[in-house]
MARTI-273922 format. One record per residue (C-alpha): residue in one letter; z negated, x, y. Coordinates in pm, whole numbers, plus 50000, padded with zeros to 5 digits. Each point is the difference from the previous one (the first is absolute). Layout:
AZXY
...
# end
This chain:
M175861589758087
S497574982450230
Q496965007649784
Y499115035249893
L498315008949674
K496875021450003
N500965018549684
N503175019149914
D499945007149629
V503165021150015
L498525025050246
S496404995249883
T498914991750355
T497444974850119
N499084986850341
R496294997850070
G500554971350243
N502764975150072
P503355017950036
A502274994750300
E503795002950003
S499615037550049
G498195003249667
L496835010950180
C496844979449988
T499474978650309
L496735019150043
C500465037149927
R496745019449961
A499435037050059
D497625000749704
C502384982249761
Q500145013249643
G503524987149937
K502474992349863
C502794985450219
E503475015649988
T499555019650324
W496575012849890
M501355011749664
S503115015050162
S497775021850218
M499015018549683
K502854995349753
G502835000850255
R503474992349868
K498644992049654
L499204965750149
L503724993650034
Y500184994349624
P498334977749737
R496955013949826
D499705011449639
F503565011749948
G500975001049635
T497854970749897
V501154972950243
T502974982250145
A499744983250339
G501734970850170
S499974987150357
S497764970950096
N501494996450350
I502494972249927
N498594970050187
H500895005550364
V498184974550212
G499745000550379
V501095025750256
C498515034949978
Y501035035849943
N499534996149626
N502764973750008
L502535025250116
R501585018749712
V501745033749999
Q503755000249946
G501435024149744
Y503565012249961
N501915013249699
Y502285024350180
G500145023050301
A497655023650179
N499334998950374
G498355026250219
M500125029549761
P498965032950165
S502915022250098
N498955026749751
L500224975449709
T502824980649839
C500274964349875
D499925013149646
A497484983749766
D498075032749982
D499364998950375
C499534962250042
I496454999649868
F497024984350168
P498175032950077
N502955008550226
V499514969150216
N499085010550354
V497114978550126
E499445018850326
S500184979350315
K499905006250374
F499424979650312
G500165004050374
K502415002550292
A500125032950192
V497615016549752
K500394993049630
T496854998749788
K500525007849631
S498104985049708
R500265010749637
L499524963949893
P501024968750190
I496374989350039
M497245003850256
T496334990550007
G498674969950182
A497745005250299
L496705015949895
G497824994050302
S496384994050090
T498914984849670
F497375021449834
I502005000949679
A502845017250188
Q497525024750145
K498355007549666
Y503175007049807
W502195013850276
E500105035349860
S501624987949678
F502394976950185
A501075027050246
I500345029449762
G501684978449736
A502544986150246
A500675034350151
L500515016449659
V502384972649889
G501735000850338
L499794964850134
P498754984950328
I496394989250044
V498654977450275
V496665004350177
G499154964350090
E498434985050307
N496505005550145
V499205033349832
V498805015350325
G498264968750125
V497704996449699
D499185037149978
K496415004550121
D500685036850060
A503064993550218
V499515004950372
I501994977350233
E499595001550375
K501874976250231
G502834994449752
K500345036749918
I499095014049659
I497965031650031
K499285003449629
A501334981449693
P498765017649685
E501014973349747
L503544997050134
D500275037950009
R498835002249639
R502624975349887
I502885016750180
K499055035149895
Q499514991649632
Y503524986449982
L501685027050208
S498285027849806
H502014989749692
Y503164987650175
D503165018249885
G502744983950208
Y500234966949815
G498104969450115
A498094995550325
I496674988950135
I500214968750215
I497214990950243
Q499724962750065
M498714984750323
N498704965550087
V498564986550326
E496755019349973
D501735032349898
T502274997350302
R497004995250229
N498195029049837
G502865024150064
V501005007349640
A503655006750089
E499085025150271
Y497485017949778
V502365003149704
I503035012950191
N497915025450193
K498405013749684
Y502694996449733
G503274995850188
N502854986649792
D498455009549668
V499034963249993
I501724966550054
I498434973550223
E500154963349897
L499484968550202
K498554970649810
W500814963550053
G498284988049684
Q499975000149623
G500664975849717
A496384993849907
K498824984150325
N501084987850341
I497045014550189
G498975036250049
G498505022649738
E496494996049863
I497315020349831
Q496524990549885
V496875019950086
D496484994649869
S498115019650268
L498724982150310
D500075032350199
Y503595007049901
A500994964350084
V498515003950347
F501815033450036
L503344983449917
K499364972050247
N499155025250270
R503205018649920
G501894968450088
Y500614982549669
I499444963649906
V497054999049759
D499154968049812
P497274988450016
D499075015950332
P497465027349912
T498545000350351
E498804963849985
P496254997449936
G500434972149742
V502525020349803
Q497715030350003
E497134978749871
A502204986049725
Y501075035349904
K496405012249981
A499084969749788
G502885006849762
A501934967950080
I502815021050151
K500845031249806
A503325011050152
F502224997950305
A503794997550030
R501745021750258
H503284985650129
S502865013350209
R501874981650272
L503264981150011
G502855016450186
Y502244985150268
T497554972050084
N500995001050366
L503704994649922
N501774966749963
S503545006749882
A502145022849786
S501445015750315
D496485008350119
V499265016749665
K503225019950018
E499245012850348
D496475010549905
F501165015249670
M502735020750160
K497565012950260
S497675010849719
I502805018749824
E501095016350326
Y496435011350062
L499615014649650
R503235019150046
S498795012850335
L497005014449819
G502385019549779
Y500284979549682
K503305005549819
R499304975449716
I498634964950058
T499694971349752
L498914963650002
K498044979649746
T500304962250010
G498504972449788
S501054967249846
Y500364980050318
G502754974250041
M503695005650044
E499915005450376
A497565029049968
L502055014849715
A503174999150208
M498135015150295
A498695028549786
I503425008549857
K501934997550326
Y497475016750227
A499405028249752
T503775004549975
E500545000150374
A497115024250049
K501545023049737
L496805001049799
D499895020649683
L498634973549763
L498964963649994
T497574989749726
I500154962949921
D496904988549812
G500184966449826
S497154977949888
G498935006649645
G498875035650047
G496455012650027
T497435013350239
G496555014850028
M498324969750154
S501954970050125
P498684964450008
W500834988149648
N501424965650072
M501985014350288
M501495025549762
E500764972049754
S501594975750243
W501515016350308
G503435014550063
I503295004349818
P499875013449641
S501755033149953
I503234989949829
F500744973050258
L499215022750295
H501975029049856
S503014977749932
K500074988150359
A499525035950121
Y503235009649825
E501784969850149
Y498885008650352
A500755037149962
K503494991249876
I500594978550311
L499165029850220
K502145023749796
D502964976550022
K499565000150379
G500275038050002
Y496345010050011
D498675030949823
V497244980549825
V496555015549966
D499075013849659
I497704975949818
A497155001749748
F498974969249802
A496334994149916
G497864972749848
G498834998949637
L502345026649859
A498705023849735
R502485008349723
E503295018449967
D501944967649958
H498464987650326
I501285031550171
F503534994749872
K500064962850083
A498605004450351
L502465027950082
A502864978949865
L498904967950173
G499995017350339
A502885024349943
P501355018750186
F497194997150255
T496995006349774
K499145036749956
L496454997549866
V497654976749817
C496464999450138
M497274998349734
G496394994050094
R497494993349726
A502155014049718
L499895035250147
M496244997850052
I499184994349634
P500665035949884
A497585013150261
F497244976949877
L500675009049638
G500205037450061
A496775000050201
N498174981549725
I501215023949732
E499225030550215
G496474987750065
V499354998249626
L501645032749901
Y498545019250294
P496704983350097
D499525023250298
R503124984450154
K499034963749939
E498624993950348
L502755020550164
R502754979849829
N498154966550010
G500064996049623
N498634967649860
W499705007149627
N497205016149800
A502155005049690
L503664998449907
P501014966349853
K500555002449625
H503674990950027
I500615030850219
V498195023849767
N501484984549688
E503584997350126
F500425029450236
G497215025349961
S497145012350213
S501495026450234
P502394996750296
E502645018949805
E499844974249721
I499564968950214
F502695004350266
A503625002849891
G500855014950340
Y497315027049998
F502275029049908
D502764988950239
V497495001950285
K498785033449869
E503555013450005
K500454988450360
V496765013350149
G499145028549763
A497225003449745
D497545015950243
Y500374971650251
M499464971849750
K496245000650065
N500774987550353
I502014969849884
P497924968549947
L500714981949674
G500914969450207
A502965019350142
I501075010149648
A499794963449897
F502094991250309
W502665025149891
T499944985849647
L500534964250117
A502765011150236
D501755017749714
K499974967849796
L501424980350292
K502675026650051
A501115000449637
G500014962149977
L502084997250317
Q502435026449873
Q500484980349678
L500674967450184
M502445017350234
A501845017249715
G500424966449828
A501494986450321
R502265030850011
K498495010650333
F499115037050008
N498855001550360
I497614977750197
S502664994750267
E502244983349741
I497614971249923
S501384967050126
R499284962949987
N502584997549721
D497575018749775
I497654970349963
F500484963549917
A497874968850023
A498394986349684
N499914964250129
R501874978950254
E497044997350236
T499795037850028
E503755001050063
L499644974750280
E497155018150173
T501185035949963
G503784997150021
I500185019649673
K502434983949755
F498774982549686
M500375023049699
T502794981749816
D502024996150319
V500115037450064
D503465013549904
D500874966849839
D503414999950168
A500695035249873
A498954989649652
K502334969849997
K502855021250131
I499625022749697
L500064970149769
R503104984850162
E502105031450008
# end
């Protein structure tokens, strides 16, 4: 459907703002009191897979009018016989072919394989203050679940306590905090990925990280993202901080060192400043120039000692997409994240986010086409992650199928941030002494939480006792409620994905293929190369009838 309803009566969910294709509001607030599907799932977990009020209701699908081209206009194929990818210790008997036995673990990489308990990773959580505030919940939640998390660009550059001398980082307390909080709960699944842009490269982030953390981390080069075609931005409301950022080498708009701007700020006419990053490759004029520079960058990172290197690219045109796939393949990178327009961000120019670039499903479809060309030529194609407005378990399945066999992960940005916001708000109410520490925004629990779920963490979070079993009762006091909410949402996504895979008779992530989805309209078929639903197996059907 091209329009998305704010209310879902079946799940008893409501969007505060206008919902996007992902099901999230276009503007997601840290202080939100609910009740979108992702927000509710962060407390109720897999209960949100099912209609509400069992025993007094029946429910029927409303998703029957498929208009336009989007992920929601791909449908999941189901089969009535067979079982593919069953673990070696199980049989294809009906007692073993149950959805809890579906293996949703994934892995990516070339020389070094990185394992993930779910085929998802976080988006880049960089220099935005919201990423800084809620990092502990993001990091601990991701580490406990066992999936990769990305430290986004500019974290060192915006840190007032960081010390940088002649391109060499002497001290980087915020980056250190982020890495250590993840690694302290890392158990062999997942990874922490450190992203670099132009400024990070100049500031010596790669050198600092490898010298201090070795190959406990992955380094990532960034070409762009799906929300904008210029560098990253944050907003600051302090004149002194704006001047600090300008002196550190950033673009700050308006220029805080201009006398007229300072007067306007003091008068209240200007209340904030936008800090921007730089465009890459501005001194290059051709794809071959980019390739040469890119390969030199990879060679340099390897000379520093990096064993795992990834690339993040945005929703540029087809030439840039082909460059990203081929160059990442030739450089033997461990992962390429392809971020389509339609996702989210901390602070991108709004009309730019609305109007630039290639929407996710189109970009991802061409990514498969280009990867297939390389594979047919004998290349060992780079492992790929798809990103851009994906939030639910059906999105995970469809994205993996659309890009199969090249896609190993689905990158989720805003969806995986919501549990941290929610958990912090609940924790600040239940434990007022932690409100400032966790950046809680509420003064009281909303009535629908108290009435529906209770008033303690044990009652509110369906995943509470699973986390307790993993870390131990004594350690639970060290786990922020945002991390417990993260676990709870991840458990819902896992169970939902297992159910979809079992219905497709695929009991291992590696078995998912493009044959497991079909297009709900002819336009989607044309753009994705996925067959229209009534054409799939039509020849086989007619053969049965004619025999």
